[in-house]
ZALONU-750005 format. One record per residue (C-alpha): residue in three letters; z, x, y. Coordinates in steps of 0.001 Angstrom, whole numbers, plus 500000, padded with zeros to 6 digits. Layout:
<rs>
- type | w | u | v
- ala | Z | X | Y
...
</rs>
This chain:
<rs>
- type | w | u | v
- met | 507386 | 476447 | 493106
- gly | 504411 | 474497 | 491740
- ser | 504718 | 471683 | 494267
- ser | 505153 | 474079 | 497202
- val | 502081 | 476060 | 496137
- arg | 500116 | 472835 | 495850
- glu | 501281 | 471802 | 499327
- leu | 500424 | 475200 | 500839
- ala | 497007 | 475201 | 499199
- gly | 496343 | 471639 | 500349
- ala | 497366 | 472476 | 503918
- thr | 494967 | 475415 | 504179
- pro | 492898 | 475034 | 507360
- ala | 489143 | 474944 | 506970
- thr | 488836 | 477999 | 509224
- arg | 490909 | 480260 | 506952
- asp | 489002 | 483090 | 505297
- arg | 490100 | 482557 | 501711
- tyr | 488154 | 485555 | 500476
- val | 490492 | 487888 | 502351
- asp | 493446 | 486410 | 500461
- leu | 491626 | 486957 | 497185
- leu | 490861 | 490574 | 498084
- arg | 494515 | 491212 | 498942
- val | 495706 | 489934 | 495568
- ala | 492872 | 491494 | 493574
- ser | 493320 | 494950 | 495121
- leu | 497070 | 495030 | 494416
- gly | 496455 | 493671 | 490926
- ala | 493914 | 496409 | 490235
- val | 496418 | 499070 | 491343
- val | 499104 | 497642 | 489062
- leu | 496749 | 497455 | 486072
- gly | 495488 | 500964 | 486798
- his | 499019 | 502370 | 486783
- trp | 499790 | 500665 | 483475
- leu | 496596 | 502001 | 481915
- met | 496772 | 505562 | 483273
- ala | 500382 | 506238 | 482272
- ala | 500357 | 508465 | 479207
- val | 504012 | 508255 | 478195
- thr | 505407 | 510335 | 475332
- pro | 509013 | 511123 | 474352
- asp | 508566 | 514398 | 476262
- gly | 507430 | 512944 | 479588
- val | 504693 | 511109 | 481473
- gly | 501116 | 512324 | 481827
- asn | 497873 | 510882 | 483139
- leu | 495254 | 509393 | 480826
- leu | 492508 | 510638 | 483158
- ala | 493669 | 514210 | 482551
- val | 493703 | 513640 | 478800
- val | 490224 | 512065 | 478850
- pro | 488370 | 513490 | 481891
- ala | 485276 | 511458 | 480956
- leu | 487105 | 508376 | 482258
- gln | 487427 | 509751 | 485806
- pro | 484223 | 508091 | 487086
- leu | 485982 | 504746 | 486548
- thr | 488164 | 505584 | 489553
- trp | 485105 | 504911 | 491724
- leu | 485546 | 501265 | 490765
- leu | 489293 | 501026 | 490193
- gln | 490632 | 502997 | 493172
- val | 490715 | 499934 | 495387
- met | 493527 | 500786 | 497796
- pro | 490939 | 501133 | 500625
- val | 490160 | 497434 | 500131
- phe | 493797 | 496510 | 500748
- phe | 493921 | 498547 | 503961
- phe | 490587 | 497019 | 505040
- val | 492059 | 493545 | 504503
- gly | 495140 | 494661 | 506426
- gly | 493008 | 495523 | 509455
- phe | 491393 | 492083 | 509366
- ser | 494750 | 490288 | 509095
- his | 496451 | 492402 | 511758
- ala | 493677 | 491761 | 514262
- leu | 493902 | 488007 | 513743
- ser | 497713 | 488002 | 513842
- tyr | 498027 | 490059 | 517019
- arg | 495345 | 488091 | 518864
- ser | 496933 | 484808 | 517788
- leu | 500255 | 485967 | 519204
- leu | 498598 | 486877 | 522500
- arg | 496892 | 483470 | 522733
- lys | 500014 | 481483 | 521894
- his | 502273 | 483417 | 524272
- pro | 500212 | 484556 | 527261
- glu | 503415 | 484703 | 529309
- gly | 504918 | 487409 | 527077
- thr | 505200 | 491004 | 528278
- ala | 503346 | 493769 | 526429
- asp | 506686 | 495027 | 525090
- ser | 507836 | 491643 | 523864
- val | 504504 | 490776 | 522215
- tyr | 504417 | 494149 | 520466
- ser | 508002 | 493867 | 519210
- ala | 507430 | 490298 | 518000
- phe | 504236 | 491382 | 516228
- leu | 505991 | 494296 | 514506
- arg | 508937 | 492155 | 513448
- ala | 506718 | 489427 | 512036
- arg | 504489 | 491835 | 510086
- leu | 507292 | 494082 | 508857
- gln | 509734 | 491413 | 507732
- arg | 507766 | 490260 | 504713
- leu | 507020 | 493878 | 503837
- leu | 510453 | 495422 | 504333
- arg | 512736 | 492684 | 503015
- pro | 511530 | 492980 | 499393
- thr | 511212 | 496749 | 499809
- met | 514816 | 497200 | 500943
- val | 516071 | 495042 | 498071
- phe | 514075 | 497200 | 495650
- val | 515433 | 500400 | 497217
- leu | 519062 | 499244 | 497257
- val | 518978 | 497915 | 493685
- trp | 517413 | 501093 | 492360
- gly | 519699 | 503276 | 494475
- ala | 522782 | 501601 | 493042
- ala | 521400 | 501814 | 489497
- ala | 520544 | 505502 | 489911
- leu | 524002 | 506279 | 491252
- leu | 525678 | 504464 | 488345
- val | 523482 | 506180 | 485739
- gln | 524200 | 509639 | 487140
- leu | 527940 | 508986 | 487538
- leu | 527994 | 508128 | 483830
- gly | 526277 | 511427 | 483031
- gly | 522808 | 510027 | 482372
- gly | 519530 | 510833 | 484027
- gly | 517795 | 512845 | 481336
- gly | 514667 | 512108 | 479292
- leu | 512656 | 509019 | 480162
- thr | 515498 | 507751 | 482376
- gly | 515210 | 510831 | 484583
- val | 511439 | 510483 | 484751
- thr | 511833 | 506837 | 485740
- leu | 514318 | 507683 | 488491
- arg | 511859 | 510200 | 489935
- met | 508678 | 508166 | 489599
- val | 509662 | 504545 | 490216
- thr | 509570 | 505028 | 494003
- gln | 506170 | 506754 | 494129
- pro | 504167 | 503600 | 495026
- leu | 506227 | 503348 | 498227
- trp | 503780 | 505791 | 499859
- phe | 501412 | 502841 | 500235
- ile | 504036 | 500841 | 502141
- gly | 504668 | 503813 | 504441
- ile | 500976 | 504089 | 505322
- tyr | 500772 | 500327 | 505815
- leu | 503711 | 500472 | 508232
- ala | 501792 | 503008 | 510314
- met | 498762 | 500709 | 510376
- val | 500868 | 497827 | 511660
- ala | 502445 | 500025 | 514334
- phe | 499071 | 501347 | 515568
- thr | 497294 | 497973 | 515531
- pro | 497609 | 497089 | 519271
- pro | 496214 | 500375 | 520707
- leu | 493527 | 500724 | 518028
- leu | 492513 | 497088 | 518482
- lys | 491994 | 497809 | 522191
- leu | 489788 | 500772 | 521280
- his | 487842 | 498557 | 518892
- glu | 487334 | 495864 | 521532
- arg | 485989 | 498465 | 523934
- tyr | 483919 | 500697 | 521631
- gly | 483326 | 498702 | 518420
- trp | 481759 | 500934 | 515780
- gly | 482355 | 503857 | 518128
- ala | 486127 | 503620 | 517546
- phe | 485564 | 503816 | 513801
- ala | 483176 | 506728 | 514299
- gly | 485813 | 508548 | 516348
- leu | 488387 | 508288 | 513557
- ala | 485812 | 509224 | 510920
- gly | 484717 | 512196 | 513041
- ala | 488341 | 513324 | 513275
- ala | 488576 | 513141 | 509471
- val | 485441 | 515309 | 509203
- ala | 486912 | 517845 | 511623
- val | 490155 | 518013 | 509630
- asp | 488310 | 518761 | 506379
- val | 486150 | 521391 | 508082
- leu | 489259 | 523100 | 509425
- arg | 490904 | 522792 | 506034
- phe | 488129 | 524008 | 503750
- ala | 485929 | 526151 | 506002
- ala | 488505 | 527685 | 508330
- gly | 491541 | 527630 | 506047
- val | 493844 | 526200 | 508724
- pro | 497181 | 525488 | 507015
- tyr | 498749 | 522013 | 506996
- val | 495906 | 520454 | 509011
- glu | 494922 | 518364 | 505971
- phe | 497970 | 516122 | 506424
- leu | 496417 | 514667 | 509584
- asn | 494001 | 512819 | 507339
- phe | 496791 | 510570 | 506141
- ala | 496273 | 509014 | 509574
- phe | 492554 | 509498 | 510272
- val | 491167 | 508414 | 506884
- trp | 493351 | 505369 | 506357
- leu | 493195 | 504230 | 509986
- ala | 489393 | 504492 | 509844
- val | 489372 | 502142 | 506826
- his | 491801 | 499876 | 508683
- gln | 489381 | 499876 | 511634
- leu | 486695 | 498417 | 509373
- gly | 488938 | 495361 | 509072
- phe | 488759 | 494907 | 512853
- leu | 484969 | 495038 | 512627
- arg | 484963 | 492399 | 509929
- ala | 487269 | 490173 | 511991
- asp | 484602 | 490179 | 514717
- gly | 481713 | 489675 | 512293
- arg | 480273 | 493121 | 512972
- ile | 479699 | 494232 | 509371
- arg | 476217 | 492757 | 509178
- arg | 474610 | 495090 | 506629
- pro | 477080 | 495529 | 503788
- ala | 474405 | 496816 | 501411
- leu | 473621 | 499649 | 503827
- leu | 477333 | 500404 | 504210
- ala | 477880 | 500454 | 500439
- gly | 474804 | 502591 | 499803
- ala | 475633 | 505094 | 502532
- gly | 479223 | 505402 | 501328
- leu | 478223 | 505849 | 497684
- val | 475540 | 508444 | 498426
- thr | 477833 | 510364 | 500780
- ala | 480742 | 510360 | 498345
- gly | 478431 | 511491 | 495543
- ala | 477021 | 514329 | 497633
- leu | 480459 | 515479 | 498754
- val | 481712 | 515596 | 495168
- ala | 478542 | 517242 | 493829
- phe | 478156 | 519911 | 496508
- gly | 481545 | 520124 | 498224
- pro | 485088 | 521115 | 497292
- tyr | 486074 | 517576 | 496324
- pro | 487136 | 516503 | 492807
- leu | 485447 | 513685 | 490908
- ser | 488566 | 511534 | 490550
- met | 489438 | 509263 | 493456
- val | 493080 | 509224 | 492367
- gly | 495456 | 512172 | 492205
- met | 495423 | 514306 | 489076
- pro | 498297 | 516487 | 487816
- gly | 497898 | 520173 | 488610
- glu | 494708 | 519867 | 490666
- lys | 494302 | 522198 | 493646
- val | 492533 | 519553 | 495725
- ser | 493277 | 515848 | 495559
- asn | 491159 | 513156 | 497170
- met | 494303 | 511071 | 497647
- ala | 497158 | 513290 | 498770
- pro | 496216 | 514025 | 501444
- pro | 493127 | 511813 | 501755
- thr | 489763 | 513534 | 502111
- leu | 486388 | 512764 | 503611
- ala | 485212 | 511920 | 500084
- leu | 487840 | 509187 | 499872
- leu | 486734 | 507798 | 503237
- ala | 483149 | 507634 | 501960
- his | 484467 | 505941 | 498830
- gly | 486214 | 503414 | 501075
- leu | 482909 | 502667 | 502828
- trp | 481236 | 502042 | 499493
- leu | 484004 | 499682 | 498377
- val | 484078 | 497736 | 501645
- gly | 480310 | 497267 | 501522
- ala | 480488 | 496221 | 497869
- val | 483197 | 493578 | 498373
- glu | 481356 | 492208 | 501396
- leu | 478272 | 491724 | 499237
- leu | 480365 | 489516 | 496943
- arg | 481704 | 487426 | 499796
- ala | 479396 | 484390 | 499523
- pro | 479723 | 483726 | 495761
- ala | 483486 | 484347 | 495919
- ala | 483834 | 481884 | 498798
- arg | 482142 | 479203 | 496708
- leu | 484498 | 479917 | 493819
- leu | 487534 | 479660 | 496099
- glu | 486537 | 476145 | 497134
- arg | 487762 | 474984 | 493725
- pro | 491341 | 473668 | 494151
- arg | 492718 | 475254 | 490985
- val | 491309 | 478682 | 491829
- trp | 492627 | 478538 | 495377
- arg | 496100 | 477430 | 494203
- thr | 496181 | 480462 | 491898
- val | 495356 | 482790 | 494799
- val | 497994 | 481138 | 497015
- ala | 500643 | 481497 | 494312
- ala | 499746 | 485131 | 493666
- asn | 499832 | 485981 | 497382
- gly | 503363 | 484622 | 497595
- val | 504698 | 487203 | 495127
- ala | 502159 | 490056 | 495330
- met | 504399 | 492543 | 497136
- thr | 507353 | 491858 | 494828
- ala | 505151 | 492373 | 491765
- phe | 503780 | 495615 | 493220
- leu | 507254 | 496980 | 493941
- trp | 508616 | 496255 | 490464
- his | 505596 | 496889 | 488212
- leu | 506546 | 500491 | 487395
- thr | 510094 | 499355 | 486642
- ala | 508630 | 496937 | 484117
- met | 506352 | 499583 | 482613
- phe | 509147 | 502105 | 482124
- gly | 511354 | 499310 | 480813
- val | 508816 | 498562 | 478092
- tyr | 508529 | 502221 | 477089
- gly | 512314 | 502599 | 477153
- ala | 512729 | 499596 | 474874
- met | 510130 | 500986 | 472475
- leu | 511960 | 504300 | 472275
- ala | 515310 | 502552 | 471822
- leu | 513860 | 500530 | 468945
- asp | 512307 | 503659 | 467384
- val | 508783 | 502328 | 467907
- glu | 506369 | 505225 | 467611
- leu | 504558 | 506234 | 470800
- pro | 501134 | 507424 | 469633
- ala | 499403 | 510429 | 471167
- pro | 497680 | 509349 | 474411
- ala | 494017 | 508356 | 473954
- ser | 494316 | 508286 | 470164
- ala | 493027 | 505246 | 468249
- ala | 496589 | 504050 | 467691
- trp | 497330 | 504471 | 471400
- trp | 494342 | 502329 | 472409
- ala | 495271 | 499707 | 469812
- gln | 498725 | 499478 | 471371
- val | 497425 | 499041 | 474944
- pro | 497102 | 495206 | 474927
- leu | 500662 | 494789 | 473640
- arg | 502129 | 497224 | 476188
- ile | 500305 | 495554 | 479067
- ala | 501337 | 492073 | 477922
- leu | 504974 | 493151 | 477687
- ala | 504839 | 494894 | 481087
- ala | 503282 | 491781 | 482625
- ala | 505995 | 489559 | 481120
- leu | 508780 | 491821 | 482359
- thr | 507160 | 492021 | 485801
- ala | 507053 | 488213 | 485889
- ala | 510770 | 488108 | 485087
- leu | 511543 | 490588 | 487872
- val | 509380 | 488580 | 490272
- ala | 511317 | 485434 | 489377
- ala | 514557 | 487284 | 490165
- phe | 513476 | 488835 | 493479
- arg | 510641 | 486700 | 494871
- thr | 512900 | 484874 | 497308
- phe | 513083 | 488029 | 499464
- glu | 509323 | 487895 | 500028
- arg | 509412 | 484514 | 501720
- pro | 508497 | 484892 | 505391
- ala | 511203 | 484321 | 507977
- ala | 510811 | 482098 | 511020
- pro | 508429 | 483668 | 513561
- thr | 509745 | 485157 | 516787
- ala | 508280 | 484038 | 520094
- pro | 507816 | 486804 | 522685
- gly | 509864 | 486540 | 525833
- ala | 508391 | 485666 | 529186
- pro | 507901 | 488315 | 531861
- gly | 511233 | 489290 | 533294
- ala | 513195 | 487599 | 530517
- ser | 516580 | 489077 | 529806
- gly | 516485 | 491733 | 527103
- thr | 512698 | 492193 | 526983
- ser | 512747 | 495564 | 528731
- gly | 512410 | 498385 | 526239
- ala | 511744 | 496094 | 523259
- gly | 508372 | 497714 | 522566
- pro | 509586 | 501348 | 522448
- leu | 512607 | 500278 | 520392
- ala | 510340 | 498531 | 517896
- ala | 508036 | 501566 | 517770
- leu | 511009 | 503855 | 517092
- gly | 512196 | 501537 | 514341
- ala | 508758 | 501447 | 512733
- thr | 508562 | 505256 | 512860
- leu | 511926 | 505614 | 511130
- cys | 510849 | 503091 | 508478
- leu | 507608 | 504985 | 507950
- leu | 509350 | 508345 | 507533
- gly | 512089 | 506901 | 505348
- val | 509738 | 505109 | 502976
- leu | 507392 | 508099 | 502674
- gly | 510356 | 510409 | 502107
- leu | 511736 | 508182 | 499366
- ser | 508330 | 507970 | 497679
- met | 508356 | 511774 | 497453
- val | 511953 | 512518 | 496478
- gly | 512738 | 509559 | 494193
- phe | 516224 | 508802 | 492905
- gly | 516448 | 511608 | 490365
- gly | 519066 | 514265 | 491095
- leu | 520825 | 511941 | 493506
- leu | 524204 | 513602 | 493010
- asp | 522695 | 517102 | 493026
- gly | 521314 | 516802 | 496557
- arg | 517681 | 516858 | 495430
- thr | 515250 | 516956 | 498369
- ala | 511508 | 516846 | 499004
- leu | 509542 | 518175 | 501957
- leu | 508427 | 515559 | 504452
- ile | 506367 | 517174 | 507219
- ala | 508079 | 520515 | 506442
- ile | 511558 | 518929 | 506650
- pro | 513663 | 518553 | 503464
- val | 514672 | 514911 | 502950
- ser | 517126 | 513570 | 500382
- ala | 517104 | 510066 | 498918
- pro | 520226 | 508934 | 500848
- ala | 518718 | 510201 | 504115
- ala | 515439 | 508409 | 503374
- val | 517241 | 505148 | 502616
- ala | 519298 | 505481 | 505806
- met | 516157 | 506054 | 507908
- thr | 514408 | 503045 | 506377
- leu | 517376 | 500726 | 506805
- gly | 518110 | 501988 | 510336
- gly | 514472 | 501601 | 511347
- trp | 514317 | 498059 | 510028
- leu | 517453 | 497116 | 511960
- leu | 515907 | 498540 | 515145
- val | 512739 | 496485 | 514617
- glu | 514864 | 493377 | 514057
- arg | 516900 | 494077 | 517188
- ala | 513772 | 494671 | 519263
- gly | 512190 | 491455 | 517978
- arg | 515259 | 489440 | 518892
- ala | 515608 | 491153 | 522281
- gly | 512043 | 490188 | 523104
- arg | 512677 | 486471 | 522705
</rs>
């Protein structure tokens, strides 16, 4: 691995924006570390440290960095789609779209499907043997929760071509349109009490952040300090005078969450974060010119998704081992609990590294697909087929993030857009959708 990383780092073109790669790794790393820190595990269940110590909730304004990842996604998707158009001007709209979806989804869905199938088999075996209680049951329910992020990311990939066209025509106006829609949703939700309308902001808020990545790709974020200041002031005002909670991550039992579904306050928080990371761009770029630093970023990017998928598995594995060895789990936020934090994180990191070593091969990108020429056999309908596949993947992954693998044999379900979905149905949708995307990508060649 070392030699290949060195070769990849050495072959980096001078035009590559290395800072974007750093932001991708750093944002996922911050999410992983945040999950390890916030988990307040006791023999009776899993709580949230931020609920135990509410004074720590302001830290989420620094550590809730998922908007940065979606911002980076917008930048990368714009470059990828435009590159495909330039390299294959003879391709039909359908074939270019299907090739784009296949290329972007492969590296995302291959490690995800391995994770899902491994955990599905393990959950089935545990429950057939009569297990599934205590911490094991909690693990089976919670280990899939981070998949919501992959579901949202799938939607961003699928909507990239039409939203990129809107960006190229209206620029900041396209972002303003999505942000305005998010405002309208929250007004209808909080002022008019319209039921279920809040779920539209899963699209409007995150796609607005994604749109900022398009703007960065075209060099149109010229005043990051103004963006950061406006976002911070707006988020502060919304929390101080509006119905929005202080925490920028979900809290157990809260009536309103800034995350699920996303709110206008979270969008303002995203603006503040995007402006802040853009202010750090120049010094970070100088740091990334150092070969050793850049090799570290390249290596981390090659396994980032695998580490993200398996980090909760590692965390629960550490806690399970502690309970099996009769190691005392101190009361969350106690002095003994804080003293134990470095050891727990070190053990979780080591176990995550072992899982990455076992599963990293599935994150390696496959050979790219070239779009077919106009009139080529099999290109007709490739775009709609790919869109259908992406939709099924999106629904399946989101459904699985909600229902988990607990109660697999009992027919446990969760509501996904008012429709009850079981874990087997969610897995089937995800796998079927991925196969459709693969078929569409091949048909478009």
